[in-house]
Each structure stands twice: as structure tokens, then as C-alpha cells.
C-alpha positions as CSV (number, residue, x, y, z in Angstrom):
1,M,2.8,26.3,2.9
2,N,-0.5,25.7,1.1
3,Q,-2.1,22.5,2.5
4,S,-2.8,20.9,-1.0
5,V,0.8,21.7,-2.1
6,R,2.1,20.0,1.1
7,K,0.0,16.9,0.5
8,L,0.9,16.7,-3.1
9,T,4.6,17.0,-2.3
10,I,4.3,14.3,0.4
11,S,2.3,12.1,-1.9
12,A,5.0,12.4,-4.6
13,M,7.6,11.4,-2.1
14,F,5.6,8.3,-1.2
15,L,5.2,7.5,-4.9
16,A,9.0,7.6,-5.3
17,V,9.5,5.5,-2.1
18,G,6.8,3.0,-3.4
19,I,8.9,2.5,-6.6
20,I,12.4,2.4,-4.9
21,L,11.6,0.4,-1.8
22,P,10.5,-2.8,-3.7
23,M,13.6,-2.7,-5.8
24,A,15.7,-2.8,-2.6
25,F,13.6,-5.7,-1.2
26,H,13.9,-7.6,-4.5
27,S,17.6,-7.7,-4.1
28,F,16.9,-10.3,-1.3
29,G,15.3,-12.6,-3.8
30,P,12.5,-12.8,-6.3
31,N,9.7,-13.5,-3.8
32,A,10.8,-10.8,-1.3
33,G,8.1,-8.5,-2.6
34,A,5.3,-11.0,-2.0
35,T,6.7,-11.7,1.4
36,F,7.5,-8.2,2.8
37,L,5.0,-6.1,0.8
38,P,7.3,-3.1,0.5
39,M,5.0,-1.2,-1.9
40,H,2.1,-1.3,0.6
41,L,4.0,0.7,3.2
42,P,4.2,4.1,1.4
43,V,0.7,3.8,0.1
44,L,-0.7,3.2,3.6
45,L,1.3,6.1,5.0
46,C,0.1,8.3,2.2
47,G,-3.5,7.6,3.0
48,F,-3.1,8.1,6.7
49,L,-1.1,11.3,6.3
50,C,-2.5,12.9,3.2
51,G,-6.1,11.6,3.2
52,P,-8.2,9.2,1.1
53,A,-8.0,11.0,-2.3
54,Y,-4.2,11.3,-2.3
55,G,-3.8,7.8,-0.9
56,A,-6.1,6.3,-3.5
57,F,-4.3,8.1,-6.3
58,I,-0.9,7.0,-5.1
59,G,-2.3,3.5,-4.7
60,V,-3.2,3.5,-8.4
61,L,0.0,5.1,-9.6
62,T,2.6,3.2,-7.6
63,P,2.1,-0.3,-9.0
64,L,1.5,1.0,-12.6
65,L,4.6,3.2,-12.6
66,S,6.7,0.6,-10.9
67,S,5.6,-2.0,-13.5
68,F,6.4,0.2,-16.4
69,L,9.7,1.5,-15.0
70,T,11.1,-1.6,-13.3
71,G,9.0,-4.6,-14.6
72,M,7.9,-5.2,-11.1
73,P,5.2,-6.2,-10.5
74,V,4.3,-8.0,-13.7
75,L,1.3,-5.9,-15.0
76,V,-1.2,-8.8,-15.6
77,P,-2.5,-10.1,-13.3
78,T,-0.4,-9.0,-10.3
79,G,0.0,-5.3,-11.1
80,I,-3.7,-4.8,-12.0
81,A,-4.7,-6.6,-8.8
82,M,-2.3,-4.4,-6.8
83,V,-3.8,-1.2,-8.4
84,F,-7.2,-2.1,-6.9
85,E,-5.7,-3.4,-3.6
86,L,-3.4,-0.4,-3.0
87,S,-6.0,2.2,-4.1
88,C,-8.3,0.5,-1.5
89,Y,-5.4,0.8,1.1
90,G,-4.8,4.5,0.3
91,C,-8.5,5.4,0.3
92,L,-9.6,3.4,3.3
93,S,-6.7,4.4,5.5
94,G,-7.5,8.0,5.0
95,L,-11.2,7.5,5.6
96,L,-11.1,5.2,8.6
97,L,-8.6,7.2,10.5
98,K,-11.2,9.9,10.8
99,H,-13.6,7.5,12.5
100,C,-11.5,5.0,14.5
101,H,-8.1,4.5,16.3
102,L,-5.0,4.2,14.0
103,Y,-4.5,0.5,14.7
104,V,-8.1,-0.4,14.0
105,A,-8.1,1.7,10.9
106,L,-4.9,-0.1,9.8
107,I,-6.2,-3.6,10.4
108,L,-9.5,-3.0,8.7
109,T,-7.7,-1.3,5.7
110,M,-5.3,-4.3,5.4
111,L,-8.1,-6.8,5.5
112,A,-10.2,-4.9,3.0
113,G,-7.3,-4.5,0.6
114,R,-6.4,-8.2,0.7
115,I,-10.1,-9.1,0.0
116,V,-10.1,-6.7,-3.0
117,N,-6.9,-8.2,-4.2
118,G,-8.4,-11.7,-4.0
119,I,-11.6,-10.7,-5.9
120,V,-9.6,-9.0,-8.7
121,N,-7.2,-12.0,-8.9
122,L,-10.2,-14.3,-9.1
123,I,-11.7,-12.4,-11.9
124,L,-8.5,-11.9,-13.9
125,L,-7.2,-15.4,-13.5
126,S,-10.7,-16.8,-14.4
127,F,-10.6,-14.9,-17.6
128,M,-7.1,-16.3,-18.2
129,G,-8.3,-19.8,-17.6
130,K,-6.3,-20.3,-14.5
131,A,-7.5,-21.5,-11.1
132,Y,-7.6,-19.2,-8.1
133,T,-8.9,-21.1,-5.1
134,L,-9.6,-20.1,-1.5
135,T,-6.4,-22.0,-0.5
136,I,-4.3,-20.0,-3.0
137,F,-5.9,-16.7,-1.8
138,L,-5.2,-17.5,1.9
139,T,-1.7,-18.7,1.2
140,V,-0.6,-15.7,-0.9
141,S,-2.5,-13.0,1.0
142,F,-1.9,-14.1,4.5
143,I,0.6,-17.0,5.0
144,T,3.3,-15.9,2.6
145,A,2.8,-12.3,3.6
146,I,3.1,-12.8,7.4
147,P,6.5,-10.9,7.5
148,G,5.0,-8.0,5.5
149,I,1.8,-7.9,7.6
150,L,3.9,-7.8,10.8
151,L,6.1,-5.1,9.2
152,Q,3.0,-3.0,8.4
153,L,1.5,-3.5,11.9
154,L,4.8,-2.4,13.5
155,L,6.1,0.4,11.1
156,V,3.0,2.1,9.9
157,P,1.7,3.3,13.3
158,L,5.2,4.3,14.4
159,L,5.8,6.2,11.2
160,V,2.4,7.9,11.2
161,K,2.9,9.1,14.8
162,A,6.5,10.2,14.2
163,I,5.7,12.1,11.0
164,T,2.6,13.7,12.5
165,H,4.7,14.7,15.6
166,F,7.4,16.1,13.4
167,Q,4.9,18.1,11.2
168,Q,3.3,19.5,14.3
169,H,6.6,20.7,15.7
170,A,7.6,22.2,12.3
171,K,4.3,24.0,12.2
172,D,4.7,25.3,15.8
173,D,8.2,26.5,15.0
174,A,7.1,28.4,11.8
């Protein structure tokens, strides 16, 4: 199969998962998305498996389409901030994996994405006349999200390795 067709197909699958998975998590309560970060998982996987361009594109599309189709996340300010955060995730995960170990790439990507999210929230909320302090940033981005961060640290490397292994065996069998 043509490499770009394969990456496009896998990216489309991650886009669909990025819309469906948060809906499943939100059935556990209204704050489950902010706690478990289910939309982040498929975008990170897309970047690691398909590369920075596909990852960034899915990072932009996923929160926008999810917002329009399901109402989650609310577009302003959360959805817009997530567009920047997830596009950073998708792009950096693909770029960093070429230069460092998977776990290092994941941690650096997660930190950069959270910082981007904080900067965008600061700008958007300032324009809206609302406060966005360092305490709010740290609480929302790190304390509330501890379960999601742990989920990412556990699942993303396992899934990247499993999918890569499966793809290699499928290629060998073909």
C-alpha cells in the first residue's frame, strides 16, 4: 500500500477515535475529559506513528470537529486552546521521535503541549476579561490531569510499540 495512503487512513482512524473516545469518558461525569485527557491519546499516537504533519493536522481537526459534532469541548476558550495544544502534540511527537527515545519524546511533547495550552488560555481569557493565573494553569494542566498524564505515560508507549510491531509483521507477511 502506498505510504501516504496508509498514513492518511491511520490518521483518519485516529481522528474518529479522538471524537468517540471523549464521548465515552464523558459518560463518567462532566469533568472526565479534563481529568483523563482522552482526546490527547489518539493525537499523540498519530504523531508518533504517522509523523509530524499528519499528527499536527489531526491535532487541529480533532478538537474542532468534536466541538462542532458533540459540543465538547466548548469552542471558546477550551477548544481553541486545545487546537494549539494538540497540534503541538501531534507535530512534536513525530519530530522528537526521530531524535530521542520514545519516553523522552513523549514527556517533552506533553510538557510543550501543556505550556502552549497555558499560553493560549492566558491570551484568550485575558481578551475575555477573565483571570488565568499560574495557580490555575498548574492546577488544570497538571494536578487535575494527573490520571490522564499517567494514562498517556502508560498507554502511548505500549500502543506505539504494539502497533509498530503489528505493522512490521504485516509488512513481512505481505
